[in-house]
N, C-alpha and C positions, 0 to 999 in steps of 0.2 A: 260315539261320544261317551256313552256310559262306561265302555271298556277303558277308554283313556283316563277317565276320572278314577276308576278302580285301580288302574296301574299307578297313577300318581299318588293315590292314598296309600297304597302298599309301600311305595318307595319312601314316602314321608314317615310311615310307621317304622321303617327300618332305621331311618336317620335318627328318629326320636329314641328308639330302643337302644341304639349302639352305645351312646355314652353311658347308659346304665350298666351295660355288660362289661365295660372297661373298668368300672369302679370296683373296689374291694367290698364285697357284700358285708363282711364282718365289721369293717370300719363304719359303713353306713348304718348298720344295725346298732352298733355301739353308740354312735352319736345320737341316733333317734331315741334309743332306750334311755340314755342319760338325760336327754332333754325332757322326756316324758316324766322320769323320776323326779327331777328337780322341779318341774312345773307342778306336779302333784303334791310334792312336799310343801311348796310355798302356799298352795291352796289349803292344805290340811292345817298348817300351823296358824293360819288366820281364822280358823273355825273356832268360835267361842267355846264349843263343847270340848275342844281339845286343848284349850289354852293352858291348862295346868297338867296335861297328860304327856306321857312318853309317846313318841311317834316312831313307828318302825315298819318298814315294808321293803320288798324286793322289786326293783324296777324290771329285772330280768324275768322273774316269775310272773309278774303282772303282764309283761309283754307277751309271754307265752299264752296266757289266757285270752288276751285280746286277739292273738293269732288264731286261736280256736274259734273265737267269736266271728272273726272275719271269714272263716270257712263257711259259716252258715248264714251270714248276712247277705242281703240282696238290696239293690236299688239305693235309696238315700241312706238307709241304715248301714249298708256296706261302706258307703262313702265316708260316713262319720267315723266308723271304726278305723278305716284305713287312714283317715286324716289324723286321728289320735295316735296311731302307730307311727305315721309319717316316715315310712321306710320306702324309698324310691326303688323298689324291686318288683319284678314281675311275680305273679302269684306263686308259681312253683318255687322260685328262688327264695321268696320271703319265708315260706313255711320251712324249707330246708335249712335256711340260715338260722332261724330262731331255734329250731330243733337241735342243730349242731352246737349252738352257743350254750343252750340249757344243759345239754348232755355233757359238754366239756367242763363247764364251771361247777357242775354238781357231782363230778366223778370223785367219790370219796377215797377210793384206793390210790389214785394218782396224786391227788391233792393233799392227802393226809389230813382230812378234816371230816367233821360229821355234818352232813346236810341232807336231811330227810325231807323230801318234797312230795306233797300230794295235791292233785288238782282234780276237780270233779264238777260236773253239771248235775244238779238235782232238779228234775222236772216233774210236773204234775202227771198223774196217772193217765190222763187222756192224751198226753203228747206222744206221738209216734215218731221216733227218730229214724231218719233215713239210714240205710246200711252204709252208704258211701260216706256220710258225715261221721258216723261212729268209727268206721275203719280208719279214715284219714286222721282224725283227731287222736286216735290211739297210737297210730304209727308215728306221727310227727311229734306229739306232745305227751303221750302216756296218759291222756285224760280219761278219767272214769266217767261213766254215765249211769245214773240211777233214777228211778221214778219213786216218788213218795206221795203219800196221801196227806195233803195239806189239812184235811179235816180231822185226821187223827194226829193231833199236834204232839202229844206226848211220845207216841211211837216214832214219829218222824224225827223229832229232836234226838231221841235216843240213837236212832240209826246214824244220823249225821255226826253226832259227837263220838260214837263208837268208831266210825270211819276215821275221824280226825286223830283219835288216840292211836289207832292202828298205824296210820301213816307216819306218826311222829314218835313211835316207840313209847307211847304213854305220856309224853311231855305235855301234850294238849288234850286234856280229857274232856273239856267242855269249851267249845268255841262259840256256842250260841245258846241262849235260853229262850229264844223266840223265833217265830217264822214270819216272813214278810206277809203283809196284808193281802196281797194279790197272788193268785196261783200262776206264777211264771217260772222262768228258769233261774235257779240259784247257782251262780258261779262261785266256787269256793277254792281258795288256796290255803294250804297248811304247810308250815315249815318248822323244822327244828334244826337250828344252826349252832354248832359248837366249834369255833375255830381253834386250831392248835397252833401255838406260837412257833415261829421259825427257831427261836431259842426259848426254852421254858423258863418260867419264874421259879425260884427256889421255893419248894413247899413250906419250908420253915419261915420264909419271909412273908408271912401273912398275919396280920393283926387287925384288931377292930379299931376303927378311926371314925371321925365325924365327917359326914357328907353334908355340905351346906346347900340345902335345896333353895334357900333364900337367905337374906341377911338376918332373919329372925327365926329360921327353922332349920334344925340340924337333926339328921338321923344317924344312928350308929350302924356300921356295916363292915365286913371284912375288906381290907385293902391289901393288894399285892404290891411288892416292891422289887425293883430290879434295876441295876445299872449296866448299861451295855452301849453298843454303837447303833444309833438309829438316825434316820433322816429327820432333820429338825429345822423349823423356821420360826423366827420370832418377828412379828410385825409390830414394831413399837408404835408406829403412827396410828394403827387401828387397834392397839392393845389386845392382841391375840397371839396365841402360840399354837403351833401345829407339830405333831409327831406322826411319823409313819412307821409302822411295825410290821415286818414280814410275818406271814402266816404259812403253816404247813411246809410245803416244799418251795416256798417263795414264789408261787404262781399268783398269789393274791396278797393283799396287805390291808391292815386296819389303819385308817387315817382319822385322827382325832383333832378337832378344831375347838379350841377352848379360849374364852376371854381371860384376860389377866386376873380379873376379880369377879366376885359373885355379882351377877346381874341377870336380868331377863335375857333370853337368847335372841330376842327380836332383832337387835342390831346386827348380830352375826348372820342371822338367817336372811336378812335383806342383802347381805354380801355374798350369799351362797349362789354363785352363778357359774356357768361353764367357763367363762373368761377368768374369773377369780381362781377357780380350782386349777386351771391351767397355769396361771401366773404363780400361784402358791407352790405348785409342784415343781416349777422351774427354780424356785428359790430354796427348795429343800437341800440341805447338805448333811452328809453323814458325820456326826459328832458324838462324843460321849454324852449320854443322857441318863439321869436318874429318874426312872419312871415309877409313879405310884398310881395304880388303877384300882377301881372298885371291882371286887369279885362279885359278879351279879348273875342273876337267873331271872330273865325277863319273860313275861307272858303278855303279849300285846295283840289285841284284836281290833281291826278296823272294818267298818261297813263303808266301802269305797263308792257306793253307787252315786250318792249325791255329789261327791267330789269329781267323779268322772263326768257327770252331767255338766258340771261347771267348766270342764275342759272341752266340752262339745259333744259328748255322747248322750244326745237328747232323745232321738227317735227310738233307740234300742230299749229304753225303759218306758216308753209310751205305748200302752196296750192298743191304742187305736191306730198307731202309725208304724210300729215295729214290723220289720220284714225279715224274719229268720226262716224263710221258706227253704233255705238250703239245709236246715236242721230237721224240719218236720214235713217238708213238701207243701206246706200251706202257710199263709200269713196269720197264724194263730198263737204265736209265742212271743213273749217279751221278757226282758230281764227284770226280775223282781228283787234281786239282791246280788251284791258282789262283795263277798266276805273274804278278808285277807287276815290270817292269823299266824303269828310268829312266836316261837319259843327261841330265846337267844341266851346263850351262856358265855360268860367270860371267866375262865378258870386258869390256874397257873400252868397247866399241862402243855407240853410241846416237845420239840426236839432237844436233845442234850446240848448244853451250851459249851462254847469253846473255852476251856480252862486257861489257855495261853493268853487270852485277852486281858486277864486280870493283872498282868505285870506292866501294862502300858501306862505311861505317865498321865495321859489325858483323863483317865478314869478317876484321878484324884480331885479334879475340879470339873465335874460334869454340869451340863445344863440341867435345870430342875423342871420336871413336868409332873405336877402334883394334881391329879384329877379328882379333887375333892369338892367340886361344884359342877353345875350343869354344863354339858358340852354336846356338840354335834359330832356324829361319827359316820364313816362310810367304809364299807369293805369293797375294794376295787380289784378287778382282775387285771393282772399286769400285762397279759398278752394282748387283750383287746381293749383295755382301759374301760371296760363296762363297769357300772356301779351295780354290784351284786346285792348290796343292802345299804339302806340309808335310814338314819334315825337320829333321835335326840334323847338324851337321858336327863330327865328332870327329877325323877324320884325312883331310886332303886327299890325293887320289890322286897329286898331283904331287910329294909330298915326296921329297927326295933323300937326306938322311942324318939320323942322330940325333946329338944332342949331349947330354951329361950336365952 
């Protein structure tokens, strides 16, 4: 009888597993990563402390750290991490798929872009990481592992910030000025992303203009101008316009969603769903567009722990319940911080533009996309449709002065 039950269970497991194996892992991962990114974005923009702040993070890099976390999580803690990832893949395929996606989209040579990524776990001195966890997280995710003395705050902060500066070629010299209250594991992501345009802006077509942060507050910053052929959509009913601009070797693109007029972004943010992104992308048509964009150099840091808790990562941060025995061999470690820091530049540089286009009649009457007020933007991978970066620009770092 017991043997019959075992055989039936085994057959059922094969039936359940088979549909997963027939699906494209990259498509499942992309869908899950995008859903996670959009869910996190919506939670963050509703946070009162971020109400007037820029928001910027990478769903793909975040997913990679959650992949590392899932390697070491056990029992209910593991269930919550995997629920947050929400990728219906078996353990081995999950880590392999995330690793391949991260490696592909961050390949600077192939994509002709600058994307420096650093990910690390900083743990307390008493934490003894298992050899298996260290090796697997390095092989699949390139994750660093370092122990710090939480009681020597100054030295620990110096070590963390020096690591961040090294990983981002000096762009992020200080990602934190404080340590978490409890001695747990600090998950840290650092990124320096500088996309290169599929067709460059002309260096001489940069001048200082006003960026309207609100109807009563304007800052002066450099604006880049270019007329070319881009995918464009204007939604008159919802008073918004969208432009999609190819990056690098056209494996990725920058999508900007902007209201017609200066207004809080809450209305557009409520519309930012997977369904609407798909609908808008289907409406995009390549037309002549005169684009004006701010030349910006952003430095954005987010402590994501409380936001991930709101998404269901509850046990991992609870010292009395967290089970990361796959990391240390014991139930003695919890997550005390999840820091995500990004340096992001938009500059004129890119590939040479096609001089032959300038004789075309359509360029005499282009659509106008003048990004002089807050907007939402995404960088998307064209091959997998994964969202590599999502954010909103409310206040450029380069602003010099206010005008009423």
